[in-house]
GUROKOL-906439 format. One line per field, with one value per residue (C-alpha): residue in one letter; x, y, z. Coordinates in Angstrom, 2 decimals. Each point is the difference from the previous one (the first is absolute). Last residue first. Layout:
REM residues N
type	(A  ...)
px	(X  ...)
py	(Y  ...)
pz	(Z  ...)
This chain:
REM residues 534
type	(D  D  D  R  S  T  R  S  G  E  S  G  C  S  S  G  D  P  P  L  S  G  Y  L  L  F  D  D  V  K  R  H  V  C  E  S  S  A  Y  G  T  H  G  E  G  K  N  D  L  V  V  A  A  P  G  L  R  E  A  T  E  V  T  W  R  Y  P  T  A  P  D  G  R  T  G  V  L  L  M  K  S  T  D  L  D  K  V  D  D  R  I  Y  D  T  G  K  P  R  G  Y  C  M  L  V  Q  T  L  R  Y  R  G  F  V  P  S  A  E  E  Y  R  A  R  L  R  E  L  S  G  A  F  Q  D  A  T  P  R  D  P  D  D  A  C  N  I  A  M  L  A  A  P  L  N  D  M  P  V  D  E  P  D  T  L  G  G  G  T  D  A  P  T  R  A  R  V  P  F  A  V  G  G  S  V  F  G  E  L  G  R  T  D  G  D  E  L  L  Q  A  L  A  R  E  L  T  P  W  L  E  E  S  Y  L  A  Q  G  I  A  G  V  M  D  Q  G  S  F  P  E  G  F  G  T  P  V  P  D  A  D  L  S  A  I  V  Q  E  V  H  R  R  A  Q  R  A  D  Q  G  F  P  C  A  I  D  E  V  C  W  D  L  F  N  E  L  A  T  Q  Q  G  R  A  G  T  L  G  Q  E  T  L  P  E  T  L  T  D  V  G  D  L  V  M  R  G  V  K  D  P  F  R  A  A  Y  V  A  G  L  R  T  G  Y  S  F  G  L  Y  N  L  R  D  D  G  L  A  R  R  M  V  D  M  D  R  A  A  N  V  T  G  I  H  P  L  V  P  G  S  H  K  A  C  E  A  A  A  E  R  L  R  R  L  V  D  R  P  D  T  L  K  E  D  G  D  T  A  E  V  I  D  L  T  A  P  G  C  T  V  P  S  S  R  G  V  G  R  P  D  F  T  V  V  D  Y  G  N  T  L  H  M  F  D  K  G  G  A  S  L  E  S  V  G  S  G  G  P  G  G  F  N  L  L  V  S  G  R  S  E  G  T  A  R  Y  R  A  L  A  L  D  L  T  G  A  K  P  R  D  Y  D  L  P  V  T  V  K  G  C  Q  L  D  K  P  V  D  M  G  G  C  A  S  W  K  I  K  Q  D  H  F  R  S  L  D  P  G  T  N  R  A  T  A  A  P  L  G  T  S  L  L  A  L  G  L  A  G  T  V  A  C  R  R  V  S  P  R  T  S  L  K  A  Q  M)
px	(43.29  3.63  -0.93  -1.81  3.43  0.98  1.11  3.55  3.24  3.77  0.69  3.71  2.45  2.18  3.43  0.13  2.87  1.86  -1.21  1.56  1.50  0.59  -0.37  -3.08  -1.72  1.04  -0.76  -3.34  -1.02  1.10  -1.89  -3.24  0.18  0.36  -2.70  -2.34  -3.25  1.15  3.17  -1.38  -2.06  -3.72  -1.21  1.12  3.32  2.91  2.08  2.72  2.77  1.44  3.29  0.00  3.35  0.67  -2.67  -2.98  -1.95  0.70  -1.06  -3.14  -0.95  0.59  -1.90  -2.78  -0.23  -0.82  -3.29  -0.54  -3.59  -1.10  3.34  0.07  3.62  1.32  2.84  2.68  2.62  3.24  2.41  3.69  1.94  -0.86  0.63  -3.57  -0.79  -3.58  -2.22  0.36  -2.83  -2.98  0.79  1.04  -3.08  -1.64  -3.74  -2.26  -2.74  -3.44  -2.61  0.45  1.55  -3.34  -0.58  2.41  -1.99  -3.28  1.55  0.99  -3.51  -1.53  2.28  -0.18  -3.02  -0.26  3.80  2.42  -2.88  -1.63  3.31  0.53  -3.56  0.30  3.28  -1.59  -2.95  2.30  2.53  -1.63  -1.29  3.35  1.88  -2.31  0.34  3.78  1.79  2.19  2.87  2.86  -0.85  1.78  -2.13  -2.95  0.94  0.80  -3.16  -2.46  1.54  0.03  -3.72  -0.81  1.88  -0.92  -3.75  -0.64  1.90  2.80  -1.32  -0.13  3.68  1.03  1.65  3.74  1.07  -0.17  -2.84  -2.73  -3.29  0.05  -0.22  -3.59  -1.25  -3.05  -0.58  -1.00  -2.64  0.73  -0.93  2.76  2.66  2.59  0.13  -1.57  0.28  -1.90  -2.85  -0.62  -0.72  -2.07  -2.32  -2.90  -2.87  -0.82  0.41  1.82  2.18  0.84  0.75  2.40  1.81  0.20  1.56  2.40  1.17  0.54  1.90  2.40  2.58  0.06  1.55  -0.50  -3.71  -1.24  0.79  -1.79  -3.04  -0.27  0.38  -2.60  -2.43  0.46  -0.64  -3.25  -1.07  0.04  -1.98  0.95  -2.06  3.09  -0.89  -0.11  -3.15  -0.79  0.52  -2.79  1.18  3.68  -1.03  -1.96  2.83  2.48  -2.38  -0.52  3.75  0.60  -2.86  1.45  3.32  -1.80  -1.92  3.28  1.46  -2.97  -0.41  -2.02  0.90  -0.18  2.59  -1.13  0.01  3.70  1.47  -1.64  2.44  3.20  -1.05  -1.40  3.36  1.84  -2.50  0.53  3.80  -0.25  -2.23  2.41  2.94  -1.90  -1.18  3.49  1.59  -2.67  0.65  3.73  -0.69  -2.09  2.54  2.69  2.72  3.52  1.09  -1.96  -0.31  1.96  -1.73  3.01  2.82  2.94  2.84  3.24  1.79  -0.76  1.60  2.24  -3.01  -1.97  -2.53  -0.23  0.09  -2.70  -2.19  0.46  -0.93  -3.16  -1.08  0.68  -2.10  -2.94  0.15  2.12  3.16  2.86  2.84  3.53  0.98  3.70  2.11  -2.63  -0.43  -3.77  -0.27  2.12  -2.11  -3.19  1.14  0.71  -3.49  -1.48  1.75  -1.66  -3.38  0.63  0.45  -2.86  -2.74  -1.36  1.20  -3.13  -2.10  1.97  -1.44  -3.55  -1.97  -3.55  0.30  2.14  -2.49  -2.84  1.85  0.48  -3.74  -0.75  2.48  -1.59  -3.43  1.13  1.70  -3.15  -2.05  2.40  -0.19  -3.81  -0.80  1.92  -2.80  -2.60  2.06  -0.06  2.40  2.63  -0.56  -1.58  3.37  1.68  -2.99  0.23  3.55  -1.08  -1.55  3.50  2.69  2.63  3.76  1.75  2.69  2.22  -2.30  -1.37  1.17  0.63  3.77  0.94  -0.96  3.15  1.78  2.98  1.43  3.12  2.35  2.10  -2.08  -2.88  -0.47  -1.45  -2.73  -1.46  -3.24  -0.40  -0.57  -3.44  -2.45  2.43  2.10  -3.09  -1.24  3.38  0.32  -3.27  -1.19  -0.65  1.96  -0.54  3.04  1.47  3.06  2.71  3.32  2.81  2.05  3.53  2.47  -1.79  1.55  -2.68  -3.79  -0.12  -2.63  -3.49  -0.79  -2.65  0.17  -2.48  1.07  -0.02  -0.37  1.78  -0.55  1.34  3.58  0.73  -0.88  1.04  -0.62  -3.59  -1.69  3.46  0.46  -0.33  0.49  -2.23  -0.01  -1.77  1.18  -1.59  0.91  -3.41  -1.89  -2.76  -3.60  -0.70  1.98  3.53  2.83  2.78  2.74  2.62  1.56  1.47  3.10  0.22  3.11  -1.46  -2.94  2.12  2.50  -2.50  1.69  -1.70  1.33  2.93  1.27  -2.00  -1.23  -3.68  -0.94  -3.38  -1.29  -2.16  -3.55  -1.25  -2.91  -3.58  -3.11  -0.72  -0.59  1.38  -0.10  2.71  2.49  -1.59  -1.04  2.11  -1.94  -2.01  2.08  3.35  -1.16  -2.20  2.83  -1.53  -3.05  2.21  0.58  -1.79  -0.78  -0.30)
py	(-64.71  -1.05  -2.43  -2.00  -1.09  0.35  -3.29  -0.92  1.91  -0.04  -2.28  -0.54  2.34  -1.56  -0.19  -0.66  2.40  0.68  3.03  3.39  2.16  3.33  1.87  2.18  -1.38  -3.61  0.04  1.73  -2.71  -2.77  1.50  0.57  -3.50  -1.52  2.23  -1.30  1.62  3.51  -0.84  -3.21  0.74  -0.81  -2.31  -3.30  -1.34  -2.14  3.01  -1.23  2.62  -0.03  1.65  1.53  1.23  -3.45  0.42  2.29  -2.74  -2.63  2.45  0.85  -3.67  -0.68  3.09  -0.73  -3.53  1.52  1.34  3.76  0.71  -2.88  -0.18  -3.23  -0.92  3.54  1.08  2.53  1.00  1.54  1.73  -0.66  2.65  0.29  -1.74  -1.06  -3.00  1.14  3.04  0.13  -1.87  0.08  3.37  1.67  -1.09  3.37  0.46  -0.54  2.49  -0.85  -2.38  -2.46  1.35  0.18  -3.68  -0.98  1.89  -1.50  -3.47  0.57  1.00  -2.90  -2.52  1.36  -1.88  -3.17  -0.16  -1.83  -1.66  3.39  1.34  -2.88  0.22  3.75  -0.43  -2.49  2.32  2.96  -1.72  0.22  3.53  1.30  -1.84  1.50  3.50  -0.40  -1.00  2.49  -1.43  2.42  0.63  2.61  2.93  -2.27  -0.38  3.69  1.47  -2.38  0.31  3.76  0.06  -2.42  2.15  3.39  -0.62  2.50  2.67  1.72  3.53  -0.19  -0.95  3.06  -1.08  0.54  1.88  -1.41  2.16  -2.57  1.86  1.24  -3.63  0.00  -1.53  -2.07  -0.46  -3.61  -0.90  -3.14  -3.59  0.02  -0.82  2.46  -1.72  -3.44  -1.55  2.80  -0.49  -3.36  1.59  2.77  -2.31  -0.01  -2.21  -0.54  -3.72  -1.17  3.08  0.57  -3.73  0.22  2.93  -1.86  -3.08  2.20  1.70  -3.37  -1.23  2.94  -1.77  -2.83  2.29  -0.08  -0.72  3.54  1.23  -2.94  0.51  3.60  -0.92  -2.75  2.38  2.53  -2.90  -0.72  3.55  3.17  2.66  3.65  2.07  1.25  -2.04  -3.00  -1.17  -3.72  -1.85  -2.22  -2.62  0.30  0.19  -3.26  -1.78  1.06  -1.07  -3.40  -0.59  0.80  -2.30  -2.89  0.37  0.22  -3.18  -1.87  1.58  -0.78  2.32  2.85  2.55  3.09  -1.51  1.06  -3.57  -0.14  -3.25  0.87  2.90  -2.04  -2.43  3.05  1.76  -3.08  -0.31  3.66  -0.40  -2.96  1.99  2.93  -2.13  -1.60  3.36  1.51  -2.82  0.29  3.74  -0.56  -2.49  2.52  2.73  -1.99  -1.49  1.41  2.36  -1.63  1.97  -0.74  0.51  1.78  1.40  1.32  2.10  1.07  2.15  -0.15  2.83  -2.15  -1.99  3.08  -1.22  -3.60  0.96  2.61  -2.57  -2.42  2.68  0.96  -3.62  -0.42  3.09  -1.83  -2.24  1.93  2.00  0.88  1.95  1.28  1.81  0.69  3.17  1.74  3.79  -0.01  1.83  -2.69  -2.82  1.88  0.33  -3.74  -0.60  1.95  -2.36  -2.89  1.75  0.37  -3.75  -0.72  1.83  3.47  2.05  -0.12  0.90  3.01  2.42  0.18  -2.56  1.01  -0.32  -3.14  -1.69  0.96  -1.57  -3.16  -0.10  0.07  -2.80  -2.04  0.54  -1.23  -3.04  -0.96  0.44  -2.29  -2.58  -0.35  -2.84  1.83  2.55  -2.66  -1.27  3.29  2.90  -0.03  3.47  1.11  -0.11  2.18  2.36  0.57  1.31  1.79  2.75  1.38  -2.39  1.41  0.45  1.73  2.56  -1.00  0.71  -3.53  -2.03  0.88  0.17  -1.93  1.41  -0.18  -1.61  0.78  -1.45  2.04  -2.74  -1.47  -0.40  1.30  -3.61  -0.87  2.57  -2.02  -1.19  3.44  1.38  -1.53  2.76  2.67  -2.59  -1.25  3.45  0.94  -3.33  0.50  -3.30  -0.37  -3.10  -1.09  -0.49  1.65  1.53  1.04  1.82  -0.43  3.15  0.99  -1.14  2.19  0.80  -0.39  -0.04  -0.16  2.30  -1.22  0.75  1.04  0.61  1.31  -0.12  3.19  -0.53  1.67  1.07  -0.31  0.90  -3.54  -1.50  -3.69  0.01  1.19  1.79  0.79  -0.14  2.55  -1.15  0.76  0.51  -1.09  -0.57  -2.30  1.02  1.53  -3.12  0.86  -0.20  3.73  1.03  1.31  -1.67  1.73  1.17  -1.51  1.77  -2.62  0.93  -0.11  -1.13  -3.12  1.88  2.76  -2.64  -1.88  0.62  -2.03  -3.39  -2.03  -1.04  -3.21  -1.17  0.21  -3.49  -0.14  3.01  2.11  0.87  -1.50  -1.65  1.14  -1.30  -2.27  -3.23  -3.34  -0.62  -2.60  2.70  -0.36  2.88  0.68  3.10  -0.54  -2.61  1.71  3.13  -1.78  -1.75  -1.08  -1.18  -2.67  0.00  0.27  1.21  -0.77)
pz	(-37.00  0.44  2.79  -2.66  -1.12  -3.63  -1.49  0.91  0.25  -0.27  -2.98  -0.32  -1.71  -2.65  -1.58  -3.76  -0.70  3.24  1.97  -0.90  2.74  -1.76  3.30  -0.33  -3.09  0.62  3.72  -0.67  -2.47  2.36  2.95  -1.92  -1.47  3.47  1.45  -2.67  -1.13  -0.88  -1.91  -1.51  -3.09  -0.46  2.73  1.47  1.24  -1.09  -1.06  -2.36  -0.39  -3.52  -1.05  -3.50  -1.40  -1.44  -2.72  -0.47  -1.77  2.63  2.72  -1.97  -0.27  3.70  1.15  -2.47  1.43  3.38  -1.28  -0.28  1.03  2.23  1.88  2.01  -0.77  0.38  -2.28  0.95  -2.58  1.35  -2.39  -0.59  -1.93  -3.65  -3.32  -0.68  -2.17  -0.66  -0.55  -3.78  -1.71  2.37  1.52  -3.26  -2.00  0.55  -0.24  -2.96  -0.73  1.43  -1.46  2.82  3.19  1.81  -0.67  2.78  2.62  -1.17  0.17  3.61  1.05  -1.95  1.66  3.54  1.36  -2.10  -0.01  -2.30  -1.88  -0.56  -1.30  -2.41  -1.34  -0.56  -1.83  -2.38  -0.64  -0.63  -2.25  -3.43  0.41  1.22  -2.74  -2.61  1.49  -0.02  3.16  1.88  2.04  0.76  3.69  2.13  -1.22  0.70  3.64  0.43  -1.55  1.57  3.47  -0.43  -0.80  2.82  2.57  -1.47  0.14  2.79  -1.91  1.96  0.60  3.81  0.10  -2.07  -3.24  -0.38  -3.12  -3.53  -1.25  0.32  0.45  -3.60  -1.08  1.26  3.18  0.96  3.70  0.62  2.55  2.01  -0.80  -2.61  2.55  1.27  3.36  -0.35  3.46  1.77  -2.46  1.65  3.36  -1.56  -1.93  2.48  -1.21  3.68  0.69  -3.10  -0.51  3.65  0.39  -2.92  1.63  3.33  -1.61  -1.98  3.19  1.68  -3.11  -0.25  2.17  -2.50  -2.59  -3.74  0.26  0.53  -3.51  -1.57  2.20  -1.18  -3.66  0.27  1.70  -2.80  -2.40  1.80  -0.52  2.12  -1.86  0.59  2.45  1.82  3.10  -2.25  -1.79  -0.36  -3.25  -1.44  -2.49  0.93  3.64  -0.25  -1.80  2.69  2.77  -1.64  -0.40  3.67  1.04  -2.02  1.81  3.35  -0.79  -0.38  3.15  2.25  2.99  -1.43  -2.68  2.23  2.39  3.50  1.37  -0.91  -1.38  -3.30  -0.46  0.08  -2.73  -1.82  0.12  -1.28  -2.85  -0.85  0.01  -2.37  -2.34  0.19  -1.04  -2.87  -1.33  0.30  -1.95  -2.66  -0.26  -0.38  -2.78  -1.94  0.71  -1.77  2.25  -0.42  2.77  2.80  3.21  3.16  3.33  1.51  -2.18  2.02  -1.49  1.65  -2.56  -3.71  -2.00  -2.22  -1.22  -1.12  -2.59  1.21  3.68  -0.52  -1.77  2.90  2.54  -1.89  -0.27  3.70  0.73  -1.55  3.10  2.54  -0.65  2.33  -1.62  0.50  -3.21  -0.47  0.02  2.12  0.06  0.36  -3.33  -1.68  1.41  -0.89  -3.64  0.08  1.34  -2.91  -2.40  1.82  -0.30  -3.74  -0.38  2.41  -1.90  -0.82  -2.94  -2.20  3.06  1.24  -2.58  1.37  1.95  -0.96  -3.78  0.17  2.33  -2.35  -2.95  2.06  0.72  -3.72  -0.59  2.78  -1.52  -3.41  1.54  1.89  -3.17  -1.84  2.77  -0.10  2.43  2.74  0.24  0.86  2.91  1.82  0.43  -2.74  -1.46  3.29  1.76  -2.59  -0.12  3.76  -0.26  -3.19  2.13  0.68  -1.22  2.30  0.05  2.88  -0.88  2.96  2.98  0.10  -2.99  -3.65  0.50  3.12  3.43  2.09  2.94  2.19  3.23  0.84  0.97  2.77  3.13  -2.13  -1.14  3.40  -0.69  -2.84  1.62  1.57  -3.49  -0.31  -0.85  -1.21  -1.80  -1.80  -0.97  -1.47  -1.80  -1.82  -1.45  -3.73  -0.78  2.60  2.14  3.07  -1.63  2.44  -0.57  2.51  0.44  0.89  2.67  2.51  3.37  2.62  -0.06  -3.80  -1.43  -0.79  -3.61  -2.51  -3.74  -2.60  -3.64  -2.09  -3.72  -2.91  -3.59  -3.53  0.90  1.19  -3.37  0.17  3.74  -0.55  2.91  1.28  3.77  2.81  3.57  2.95  3.74  3.15  3.56  2.57  3.55  0.74  -1.06  -2.50  1.21  0.22  -3.06  -0.28  -1.90  1.89  -2.38  -2.30  -2.97  -2.31  -1.99  -3.80  -1.88  -1.62  -1.49  -1.52  -1.14  -2.14  -3.37  -2.71  -1.09  1.21  3.42  -0.08  -3.38  -0.86  -1.12  1.65  -1.90  2.32  -1.08  3.22  -1.70  0.42  1.68  2.83  1.86  1.11  3.74  0.66  1.05  3.39  2.20  3.02  0.98  3.11  1.76  -0.50  1.74  2.50  1.88  3.29  -1.91  -1.47  -3.64  -3.23  -3.40  -3.55)
């Protein structure tokens, strides 16, 4: 999921919730691997990063790029390697080391996000090099893709009549998974948060830091928690903002997301109908019905995008969902919806679904993925949804049998439609994409708990539609006394970009080690978006 104030686009665009359940293959990494044992990784730990200007017309001149090399398979480090793309802003004064950022997803490119919104983190350069990366399978780091199967995955569950035959749905999802494996190359079986956490420890060593200082948003909180569990003695100052669940099944995460998005949509429509230009009129109840009618109409008869691809009602749902995580995006969403209804122009809504399946997908073969960095123009258009699928399902151990799948589908469908008449089907489709695929790791659910680390700051936002505040409380209890909770009594997904109070307290902790008391709070700082913002 996604979010934030328009003044902080980097976090807004890519903080995608861990509630999206999708993907393919397990991490292939035994959860019980003991620390300081196993294959020799010294050649990876001893490497030095060569930094240089990133280049590119739209890239800030002071942004530097580099790479680290990691094993494809940590159990067999001689079997192949991957290069992971890095970017940094150097400390303005004397550097005390680095702070590593993950903007969420999973599937978001950290390098692209820091390039677009790095100014939001410039205060941290008072003491740190601010560094981010494209995780394995993402962006320039051996990006995964499903090729033409990206559309097949959606079509497998597209339409009520298809959900009446669960075994056919499962067959088609398995076929699509095989296509994803064919097009993604050797990285796919080794994707997932456990391996990404091990990659971060290689980065820490290559950056020359004794401990990892870290700021993670949304999915990035899952990644940070896994790192802390695997490398407890290497945790420095760690902040987790928009805290993901570590225990809820994907089906329950999807329901939570559907409910949160439905509430956010109703709040948006209450705001929209106060404007004479609202494309849904001036009555909130009728506006809700109008939205549902437009979605149904587009599902029955999609309109073409500028690329000639069909734009369906579910594409509209995905776009609206992305726009709803920050109130400051509401005026833009209102205009985009008006463009669609008045002119049949989908471009405004397409802007909210970067990497979405409405765009052409360039099919690749495994020969394209040699382990080195991928040129930006060669990153597949479907990399974001393909990586999200791969990582979320690599992290999920639940795989029902065909009989269980068939027996539960109708019940699940009813629960999702009750949770949200608009987002229920969209969320259910995402959850179904894990079914029929190999099981993921059980390490996160079973072993990320009772941490013996230095104190870490967990930020939960009361009005967060993607990662509800209760997940912050539950995860803090699970992690143990090391977790300190900051209660942000505001709206929107995560707090760093939407609350000056949260921003200040996070920076104070990262820069100076000043940790707020457990249970302290930041008050609400805003109201519904002003029409002056238009």
